[in-house]
N, C-alpha and C positions, 0 to 999 in steps of 0.2 A: 496363315503360317502353318506349316506342317507340324503335327504333334510329335513331340520328342520325349524320350525318357532314358535314364541311365541304365544300360544293360551291360552284361559281360561280353568279352571277346568271344567266348563260346556261343552265347546266344546270338551274337551278330552273325557268326558263321552259319548257324542253324537257320536264321531268318533269311539270309542270302540264298541258301539252298532251297528253302521253301518257296520263296518268291520266284526264283528262277524256274523251278519245276512247275510252278503254277502258270508261268508265262509260256513255257515251251512244253506242250503236252507230250512230246516224244522223248524228252530228256530223261536219261537214266543216271542213277547215283549208286555206286557200289564200291566194295573194297573189303578187305579183311577186318571184321569187327564192326562193320556199319550197323548191323542190326542186333549186336549183342547187348547185354544189359547196360554197359557203360557207353555205348554209342560213340566211339572215338572221342573220349573225354566229354561226351555230352553234345557234341556238335551235330550229330545226326539223329537226335532224339525225335520221336514221333513222325519221322518221314515215312517209315514203313506203314504206319497206321493211316497216314493221310493219302499216300500215293500207291500203296499196294506193292506186292512182292514181284511184280513184273517190271517195276521201275526202280525199286530200292531193294537191294539184296546183298547178302554176304557171299563170299566166294572161297574156294579152296586156297590154300597157301601156295600160290604159284605166281609170283610177281610178274615174271616175263609174260606168262599167258594172259593174265588179267589185263595187262597194259596193251597187249596185242589185240585183245577183244575190243578195246576202246577205239583203236585205230580202224578196225574193220567196221565198227558201228558208225564212226565219223564219216568214213568214205561212203556209207549208205545213207548219210543225212541225219544220223542220230548223234546229237551232242551228249557228252557224258562228263561227270566228275568222278574221278577215280582217286580213292584215298588209301595211302599207305601210312600205317601208324608211326613209322620212323623213316626218315630219309634213308638211313642205312639199309633198310630192307629193299628199298626201290632200286638199289644199285644192281640187283639181279635183272632189272628190266632196261638197263641203259642201251642195249642194242635196239630195242623197240623205239626208244626215244630218239636216239642219234641217227640211226640208219633208216628209220621209217617215218615216224610222226613228223620230225623236223624237216624232212626232205620233200614230201609230196607236193606242197604248194609251189616250190621252186621247179621241181623236175617236170611238172605238167603245166608250165607256163601260166601260173596263177589261176588255173581253171578248176583246181580241186583243193578244197580246204579240209583241214583236220581239226575240228572244234573240240579239243580235249582240254580239260583242266585237271592237273595232277596235284592233289593236296599232299604235302609232305610235312611231317612234324619234326621240328628240330628242338634242341634244348640241352640243358646242362644240369649239373647238380644232383644231389641225392644218389651218388654212386652210379650215374649213367655209364660212365666209363668209356673206353676207346671205341666200342662198336655200337653205341646207342646215343651218340651226342654230336655226330659230325655235322659241320656247317660247310657244305660243298657248293654254295651258290656260284662261286667262281668257275667251277667245272661246268655247270649248266649255262652260265653266262657266255662261255666260250663256243657254244653250239649255235651256229646260224639257224634261224628258222623257228626259234622259240622265244617266249618272253619269260621274265623271271620277276616275281612279285614277292615283297617281304613287308607286310603291314605291321604296324606297331600299336594300333589303337582299335577299339571296337568299331568306331565310325568308319575308319579306313578299311578295316577288314571286310565289312559288309559291302561297301561300294566297290572296292577293288575286286572282291570275289565275283560279284555279279558281272562286272566288266570283263573279267577273265573268262567267265563261262560263255559270254556272248561274243568274245573275240573269235574270229574265224579260224584261228590256228592255235597250236599248243601253248599252254601257259603252265609254268611251274609255280605253284603257290605255296610258299614256305611259312609255316606257323610256328612260332616259338612257344613251347609249352608253358613258359613262365608268364606268358601274356594272357592265357585263357581265362584267368579269373579277374583280370583288370576290368574296370568299368569306365564308361563315358556315355555322354548323351548321344543317342543315335536316332536319326529319323526313322519313323515306323514304316514309311512308304518305300516303294521300290526306287532305287537310284543307283546310278553308275558313277564312278570316279575315273577320270581319264588315266589310262596306263601311260607311264612316262612323265608324270608330273610329280615333282617333289613338293614338300610342305615345310614351311617355316614354323617351327615349334616355339622359338623364342627369337625375337629380333635383337640384334646387337651390332656393335661397330668395331670391336677390338680384335676379334678372331672368329673365323668360321669353323664350326664343328659339324662335320658331315657324319651321319650315323645311320644304321639300319637296324630293324627289328628291335629286340629287347634293349639293345644298347642305347636307344633313344631315351629310355627312362633314366639310365645312369647319366647320360649326357645332360639332360635337363636338370637333374639334381646338382650335378657339378656346376652348371652354368649359374644356377641360383646361388650356390655357395660362393662362387667367384665374385659375383656382383655384391653380395652382402658383406663378405669379409675382405675383399681386395679391390672393390670398385672396378673390376674387370668385366666389361660388357660383351659377352660371347653371343654369337648368333648360332643357333642350333637348327640344322636342317635335316629332316627325315627324308631320306632318299626315296623310300617307299617302293619304287620299281627300279631294280638295278639294270634291267634291260626291257624296254629302252630307258635311258637315263636322262634326267632333266639338266642337261649341260648349261642351258640358258640361265636357270636359277643359280646353279653352282658358280658359274663365271661372274654373274652379277654380284653375288655375295662376296666373292674373293676380291673383286674390284673395289668394293666398299671397305672391307676389313684389312686386306693386304696380308692376311695370315690364314693358314689352313691346317686343321688337324682332322684326319679321317679315322673313324672308328669302325672296326670290322669284327664280326663274330667268328671269323674263320682263321685258319693258320696264316701267318703273315706272308710267306713266300707264294707268289702267284695269286695274291688275293685281289678282291675288288678294290681295296685301298691302294694297292700297287698300280692298278689300271687308272684310277682317278688321278693319282699324283703324276703319273707319266703324261697324261693328257694335259693337266694343268701346267706342268713345267714346259711342255713342248708348245703349247698354244697361248698361255696367259702368264708366262713368267714375268712379264713387264709389270704386272700388278703386285707381285710378291715383295713384301718387306723383309721376309725371313724365309729360310727353306721350309717347304711344306713337310708335315710330319704325319705319321700314321701309328696307330695302336691296334694290335690284333693279337691273336693267340700265338704262342710259341710253336715252332715246327716239331712238336711231339704229340703223340696221342693224348687225349684227355685222361688224366688219372682217375681211378675209381676211389682211391683213398681220400678221405676228408682232409687229412694232414697235408697231402700234396696238392689237392684241389684248391685249398684256400689261398695258395700263392699263384694259381694258374689263371683265374678269370680276371677280366677287366672290371673295375668298379668306379664309382664316382670319385673316390679318393685318388685312384691312379690317374684319372683324367685331370683332376685339379692340379696334381703335381706336375703333369706333363705340360699343361697350359702355362703354369708359372715358369717352367723352364724355357718354353718358347718365347715368352715375353720378358725373360730375364728379370723376373721378380723374385726377391728373396723369400724363401719359404719360412714361415714362422714356426717356432718350435711347437706351438699348440695345435698346428694343423692336423697332424695325424691322429691326435687324441680326439679332436672334434669329429673328424670324418669317420673314425673307427666305430663310433656309437651308432652310425646309420648304415654301416656296411655289413652285408650278409654274404658270406662266402659261398654257401651251398644251397641257398634258397633266397627268393626275391624279397621275402619279408618273414618276420618271426613266426607267424601262425600259418605259413604256407602248408597246405596238406595235399597238394597235387594240382594238376594231373602229373603222373609219373611216366 
């Protein structure tokens, strides 16, 4: 049996980068802040020391240029991991992604690949505000020619990042900063997880809850509460990769439960949750016992103010209330009091100290 140990999401990312660079002697890893003292929240620590400044290096603050460099390197046979400390910053490089990286494989008859992995940090809370907290996975999902990955556990982060790095074409790898300090048991050895495969976090028979990224933590808490307090057995599925998506697992779960709730970290209009429900209704409506539902962010920028933000984000309490509504179960007066004790509006847990 392979040796295992509990490590943080941060260390899982770091280990994936180390093992990938060890496997591919030409691979490069760079981005703004890669080699600074904080090492992108600790995810790139010691890489410079282990692989040298020809393969691990910081860059000037020019998102479009540094992304273009990765495309040129890829076309020359050098795979790379490019890191932007916020998804919001990467928007300056959308032209490189959409009109270059995502198109080469198709335009040249599958003869040219562009092996780039672009790490983008997403997140919320602690006053991140409108321009440091955006979840734009639906935007990336709309672009033919790229894959979009959103892990929610250290185990998945390591295996999915390695798989992304060795995929022959561009992958957007989205990391929620509230996940970086979470821990789970992770194999120490090199391993890849298939892109396009979802994961059942909790089996159930009464309703299917589909979720991505940090919201999986809230979904699992809500599902446990529903089972304990209401005897409602929810099935929670971590989508993991939104492109490609594991429709087989999704459809099989809905066939079993007959009900669907989709959770999304992004604004609700044009979201991944919208796309999932559209496909389910058009192709598997025969299985549904009630209309499918979705929960996502409102169509306004994320507020900086704590007073406003505490009513903005989804929580386990919101999910519980919504599931009870779908199943037409009367909400007990004590519910909100019980849930409020474990709900954190602006941080994932009471002693959270970053990354910011």
